Z-matrix of the N, CA and C atoms (Angstrom, degrees):
N
C 1 1.448
C 2 1.527 1 108.22
N 3 1.313 2 115.84 1 133.46
C 4 1.460 3 121.92 2 179.62
C 5 1.533 4 108.59 3 -97.13
N 6 1.315 5 117.05 4 105.24
C 7 1.465 6 122.23 5 -175.85
C 8 1.520 7 110.24 6 -89.16
N 9 1.323 8 115.74 7 131.91
C 10 1.462 9 122.42 8 177.46
C 11 1.536 10 107.74 9 -88.60
N 12 1.319 11 116.69 10 99.99
C 13 1.470 12 120.99 11 -176.49
C 14 1.523 13 112.23 12 -64.76
N 15 1.336 14 117.99 13 -27.89
C 16 1.469 15 119.85 14 177.69
C 17 1.531 16 110.67 15 -64.74
N 18 1.341 17 116.79 16 -37.07
C 19 1.472 18 120.20 17 177.14
C 20 1.520 19 110.57 18 -68.84
N 21 1.322 20 116.46 19 -38.41
C 22 1.475 21 120.52 20 176.10
C 23 1.527 22 108.77 21 -61.74
N 24 1.326 23 116.58 22 -46.06
C 25 1.470 24 120.88 23 -179.61
C 26 1.523 25 110.74 24 -61.37
N 27 1.337 26 117.64 25 -40.93
C 28 1.465 27 120.96 26 178.01
C 29 1.526 28 110.77 27 -61.96
N 30 1.329 29 116.77 28 -43.41
C 31 1.468 30 120.39 29 -179.76
C 32 1.534 31 110.59 30 -64.99
N 33 1.312 32 117.23 31 -43.16
C 34 1.472 33 120.98 32 178.79
C 35 1.531 34 109.65 33 -63.39
N 36 1.330 35 117.10 34 -44.43
C 37 1.463 36 120.18 35 -179.96
C 38 1.529 37 110.52 36 -62.64
N 39 1.324 38 117.75 37 -39.80
C 40 1.467 39 121.32 38 177.27
C 41 1.525 40 110.41 39 -62.89
N 42 1.305 41 117.38 40 -42.80
C 43 1.464 42 120.77 41 179.95
C 44 1.530 43 111.76 42 -70.27
N 45 1.314 44 117.57 43 -26.51
C 46 1.466 45 119.64 44 173.95
C 47 1.522 46 110.09 45 -61.97
N 48 1.334 47 117.16 46 -37.43
C 49 1.468 48 120.16 47 178.35
C 50 1.527 49 110.44 48 -62.12
N 51 1.329 50 115.83 49 -36.30
C 52 1.468 51 120.75 50 179.53
C 53 1.530 52 111.45 51 -64.31
N 54 1.314 53 117.32 52 -30.48
C 55 1.469 54 120.64 53 -175.99
C 56 1.529 55 113.10 54 -101.41
N 57 1.339 56 117.36 55 15.13
C 58 1.469 57 120.71 56 -178.80
C 59 1.532 58 112.52 57 -60.51
N 60 1.309 59 115.36 58 142.66
C 61 1.463 60 122.66 59 172.12
C 62 1.517 61 107.49 60 -152.34
N 63 1.305 62 116.87 61 157.19
C 64 1.473 63 122.08 62 -180.00
C 65 1.535 64 112.26 63 53.46
N 66 1.311 65 116.20 64 40.04
C 67 1.461 66 120.55 65 175.17
C 68 1.503 67 115.85 66 88.55
N 69 1.329 68 117.44 67 -65.66
C 70 1.459 69 119.64 68 -176.10
C 71 1.524 70 113.53 69 -137.46
N 72 1.311 71 116.95 70 14.63
C 73 1.468 72 120.83 71 177.29
C 74 1.528 73 109.42 72 -93.76
N 75 1.331 74 115.55 73 144.39
C 76 1.460 75 120.70 74 -178.52
C 77 1.527 76 110.16 75 -140.46
N 78 1.306 77 114.82 76 163.25
C 79 1.454 78 121.51 77 -179.40
C 80 1.520 79 111.79 78 -56.90
N 81 1.314 80 115.92 79 142.66
C 82 1.458 81 121.82 80 -179.35
C 83 1.526 82 111.71 81 -95.72
N 84 1.314 83 117.63 82 6.10
C 85 1.460 84 121.23 83 -172.39
C 86 1.515 85 115.81 84 -83.46
N 87 1.301 86 118.38 85 41.89
C 88 1.462 87 121.50 86 178.80
C 89 1.518 88 109.73 87 -117.81
N 90 1.311 89 115.58 88 165.79
C 91 1.460 90 122.98 89 -179.36
C 92 1.527 91 111.02 90 -50.77
N 93 1.337 92 115.83 91 130.38
C 94 1.464 93 121.11 92 -177.52
C 95 1.531 94 112.04 93 -62.40
N 96 1.324 95 116.78 94 -37.57
C 97 1.465 96 119.73 95 179.62
C 98 1.525 97 111.10 96 -63.85
N 99 1.330 98 116.17 97 -41.87
C 100 1.469 99 120.18 98 179.51
C 101 1.525 100 110.71 99 -66.48
N 102 1.326 101 117.86 100 -44.31
C 103 1.467 102 119.32 101 -179.56
C 104 1.529 103 110.95 102 -67.75
N 105 1.319 104 117.22 103 -32.37
C 106 1.468 105 119.43 104 176.29
C 107 1.529 106 110.36 105 -66.01
N 108 1.331 107 117.64 106 -40.64
C 109 1.473 108 120.66 107 177.02
C 110 1.530 109 110.65 108 -64.34
N 111 1.351 110 117.30 109 -41.00
C 112 1.466 111 120.43 110 177.97
C 113 1.530 112 110.80 111 -62.80
N 114 1.323 113 116.62 112 -37.00
C 115 1.465 114 121.32 113 176.15
C 116 1.528 115 110.54 114 -63.87
N 117 1.328 116 116.99 115 -45.17
C 118 1.465 117 121.21 116 179.92
C 119 1.525 118 111.88 117 -65.28
N 120 1.333 119 116.96 118 -26.79
C 121 1.469 120 121.60 119 177.33
C 122 1.527 121 111.61 120 -83.29
N 123 1.336 122 117.22 121 -4.40
C 124 1.461 123 121.09 122 178.16
C 125 1.518 124 114.20 123 80.26
N 126 1.344 125 117.54 124 20.99
C 127 1.464 126 121.09 125 -176.63
C 128 1.525 127 113.23 126 -96.10
N 129 1.337 128 116.39 127 -21.82
C 130 1.464 129 121.18 128 177.31
C 131 1.524 130 109.02 129 -138.60
N 132 1.338 131 114.86 130 162.53
C 133 1.453 132 119.92 131 173.69
C 134 1.522 133 109.93 132 -72.40
N 135 1.311 134 116.80 133 175.88
C 136 1.465 135 122.35 134 -176.81
C 137 1.536 136 110.96 135 -59.80
N 138 1.344 137 117.60 136 115.90
C 139 1.467 138 120.14 137 -178.89
C 140 1.529 139 112.84 138 -71.50
N 141 1.336 140 117.01 139 -14.40
C 142 1.463 141 120.38 140 -179.40
C 143 1.521 142 112.72 141 -82.47
N 144 1.335 143 117.15 142 1.53
C 145 1.465 144 119.45 143 179.75
C 146 1.523 145 110.33 144 -68.01
N 147 1.316 146 115.84 145 166.62
C 148 1.468 147 120.65 146 -177.30
C 149 1.528 148 113.30 147 -82.23
N 150 1.341 149 117.58 148 -3.36
C 151 1.463 150 119.85 149 179.19
C 152 1.528 151 109.91 150 -67.79
N 153 1.324 152 115.32 151 157.70
C 154 1.465 153 120.52 152 -178.49
C 155 1.518 154 113.09 153 -87.55
N 156 1.335 155 116.34 154 -0.32
C 157 1.462 156 119.40 155 179.43
C 158 1.530 157 109.88 156 -139.73
N 159 1.329 158 114.54 157 161.98
C 160 1.458 159 121.68 158 176.12
C 161 1.525 160 108.47 159 -89.76
N 162 1.312 161 116.96 160 150.55
C 163 1.463 162 120.83 161 176.79
C 164 1.521 163 107.83 162 -114.71
N 165 1.328 164 116.46 163 122.27
C 166 1.449 165 121.04 164 179.13
C 167 1.520 166 110.38 165 -82.38
N 168 1.334 167 116.35 166 140.01
C 169 1.458 168 121.08 167 174.33
C 170 1.529 169 107.79 168 -74.93
N 171 1.328 170 117.09 169 173.06
C 172 1.466 171 119.99 170 176.89
C 173 1.526 172 110.85 171 -56.60
N 174 1.334 173 115.76 172 -47.18
C 175 1.464 174 120.42 173 178.87
C 176 1.526 175 111.04 174 -63.72
N 177 1.321 176 116.45 175 -41.57
C 178 1.463 177 120.92 176 -179.99
C 179 1.521 178 112.23 177 -64.29
N 180 1.326 179 116.66 178 -39.20
C 181 1.460 180 121.51 179 179.00
C 182 1.527 181 110.62 180 -63.74
N 183 1.319 182 116.06 181 -46.36
C 184 1.464 183 120.50 182 179.69
C 185 1.530 184 110.85 183 -65.26
N 186 1.324 185 116.05 184 -47.25
C 187 1.468 186 120.42 185 -177.74
C 188 1.533 187 110.92 186 -65.73
N 189 1.318 188 118.36 187 -36.73
C 190 1.463 189 120.59 188 -179.06
C 191 1.524 190 111.16 189 -64.77
N 192 1.336 191 116.88 190 -39.90
C 193 1.462 192 119.06 191 177.49
C 194 1.526 193 110.91 192 -66.91
N 195 1.329 194 116.88 193 -43.80
C 196 1.471 195 120.47 194 178.28
C 197 1.521 196 110.90 195 -58.12
N 198 1.320 197 116.49 196 -46.04
C 199 1.469 198 120.65 197 -179.67
C 200 1.521 199 111.53 198 -66.61
N 201 1.333 200 117.12 199 -40.64
C 202 1.460 201 119.56 200 179.05
C 203 1.522 202 110.02 201 -59.80
N 204 1.332 203 116.85 202 -47.05
C 205 1.460 204 120.84 203 -179.79
C 206 1.526 205 111.34 204 -63.78
N 207 1.334 206 117.24 205 -40.70
C 208 1.466 207 120.87 206 -178.86
C 209 1.527 208 112.05 207 -69.45
N 210 1.322 209 116.94 208 -38.63
C 211 1.463 210 120.33 209 -173.93
C 212 1.528 211 114.80 210 -90.27
N 213 1.332 212 117.81 211 -29.56
C 214 1.452 213 119.09 212 -167.21
C 215 1.523 214 116.61 213 -125.71
N 216 1.320 215 119.12 214 8.02
C 217 1.465 216 118.58 215 178.02
C 218 1.520 217 110.39 216 -115.94
N 219 1.327 218 114.90 217 154.09
C 220 1.461 219 121.86 218 176.92
C 221 1.521 220 109.29 219 -89.89
N 222 1.340 221 116.56 220 153.02
C 223 1.471 222 118.30 221 174.97
C 224 1.528 223 109.68 222 -68.12
N 225 1.338 224 117.61 223 154.58
C 226 1.467 225 120.29 224 178.02
C 227 1.523 226 110.42 225 -59.20
N 228 1.335 227 117.05 226 143.54
C 229 1.466 228 121.14 227 -177.43
C 230 1.515 229 113.13 228 -94.78
N 231 1.324 230 119.27 229 -24.45
C 232 1.454 231 120.27 230 -169.83
C 233 1.523 232 115.52 231 -88.63
N 234 1.300 233 118.38 232 -12.33
C 235 1.459 234 118.30 233 -179.49
C 236 1.522 235 109.28 234 -126.51
N 237 1.309 236 117.33 235 126.80
C 238 1.463 237 121.62 236 178.43
C 239 1.517 238 108.60 237 -143.34
N 240 1.301 239 115.81 238 142.92
C 241 1.457 240 120.71 239 179.51
C 242 1.524 241 108.33 240 -106.54
N 243 1.338 242 115.57 241 125.30
C 244 1.456 243 120.94 242 -178.89
C 245 1.522 244 109.39 243 -123.92
N 246 1.324 245 116.73 244 144.83
C 247 1.458 246 121.35 245 174.52
C 248 1.527 247 107.27 246 -116.04
N 249 1.324 248 116.43 247 140.48
C 250 1.457 249 119.34 248 176.57
C 251 1.520 250 110.18 249 -142.23
N 252 1.317 251 115.27 250 157.77
C 253 1.457 252 122.13 251 -179.74
C 254 1.531 253 107.77 252 -97.85
N 255 1.334 254 117.36 253 123.02
C 256 1.459 255 121.38 254 179.50
C 257 1.515 256 108.44 255 -134.62
N 258 1.309 257 117.43 256 116.90
C 259 1.461 258 124.98 257 179.68
C 260 1.532 259 111.58 258 50.04
N 261 1.319 260 116.49 259 45.12
C 262 1.447 261 121.29 260 174.81
C 263 1.514 262 115.17 261 79.78
N 264 1.338 263 118.30 262 -1.02
C 265 1.463 264 121.46 263 179.17
C 266 1.523 265 108.92 264 -114.86
N 267 1.291 266 115.65 265 137.34
C 268 1.460 267 119.59 266 178.43
C 269 1.521 268 108.18 267 -89.92
N 270 1.322 269 116.58 268 125.53
C 271 1.460 270 121.60 269 179.81
C 272 1.517 271 109.27 270 -123.94
N 273 1.295 272 115.41 271 154.05
C 274 1.467 273 120.83 272 175.82
C 275 1.513 274 108.81 273 -112.88
N 276 1.306 275 115.07 274 139.20
C 277 1.462 276 121.00 275 175.70
C 278 1.518 277 107.55 276 -123.22
N 279 1.294 278 115.72 277 129.09
C 280 1.453 279 120.83 278 175.54
C 281 1.514 280 106.95 279 -99.58
N 282 1.311 281 115.11 280 113.67
C 283 1.455 282 119.82 281 179.91
C 284 1.516 283 108.45 282 -92.82
N 285 1.297 284 115.58 283 124.68
C 286 1.461 285 120.75 284 177.55
C 287 1.507 286 108.49 285 -130.58
N 288 1.286 287 115.25 286 157.30
C 289 1.460 288 119.84 287 178.33
C 290 1.516 289 111.97 288 57.15
N 291 1.337 290 117.61 289 45.93
C 292 1.454 291 121.20 290 -177.09
C 293 1.539 292 112.03 291 -55.22
N 294 1.289 293 116.44 292 -37.35
C 295 1.466 294 118.93 293 -178.79
C 296 1.533 295 110.97 294 -68.49
N 297 1.337 296 117.16 295 -25.76
C 298 1.449 297 120.53 296 179.28
C 299 1.532 298 111.35 297 -90.76
N 300 1.336 299 116.90 298 -5.10
C 301 1.447 300 121.49 299 177.42
C 302 1.517 301 114.22 300 74.39
N 303 1.325 302 118.07 301 24.56
C 304 1.463 303 121.72 302 179.89
C 305 1.529 304 109.04 303 -103.30
N 306 1.317 305 115.84 304 145.19
C 307 1.461 306 120.75 305 173.87
C 308 1.515 307 107.19 306 -134.59
N 309 1.315 308 116.49 307 143.39
C 310 1.457 309 119.55 308 176.80
C 311 1.514 310 108.37 309 -129.99
N 312 1.298 311 115.72 310 147.60
C 313 1.474 312 119.89 311 178.26
C 314 1.503 313 108.54 312 -110.59
N 315 1.326 314 116.91 313 140.75
C 316 1.459 315 119.11 314 178.42
C 317 1.529 316 110.64 315 -67.23
N 318 1.332 317 117.71 316 146.71
C 319 1.464 318 119.70 317 -179.56
C 320 1.501 319 110.94 318 -90.91
């Protein structure tokens, strides 16, 4: 099996965001090889330190949140943009408040 270590690193970095505490500290309980690669990429502080947590750099903090949102969140359910063809004209309808049964059209 050919493992893509960059994808592993992205997943680990995303999960670090999930375990954040004290601003930029995260759980140290991840694969040492992955955390060493993240350190070499400049996304976390040295994982070999004696501290009980990893420290994310500014870039690592931003990237970890982006990855967490991309990998582990669902798209919003209440707002969707639909296009439909009506009498030869293309119109857009922005549906909001689906649970309340309301629809609004952009002006």
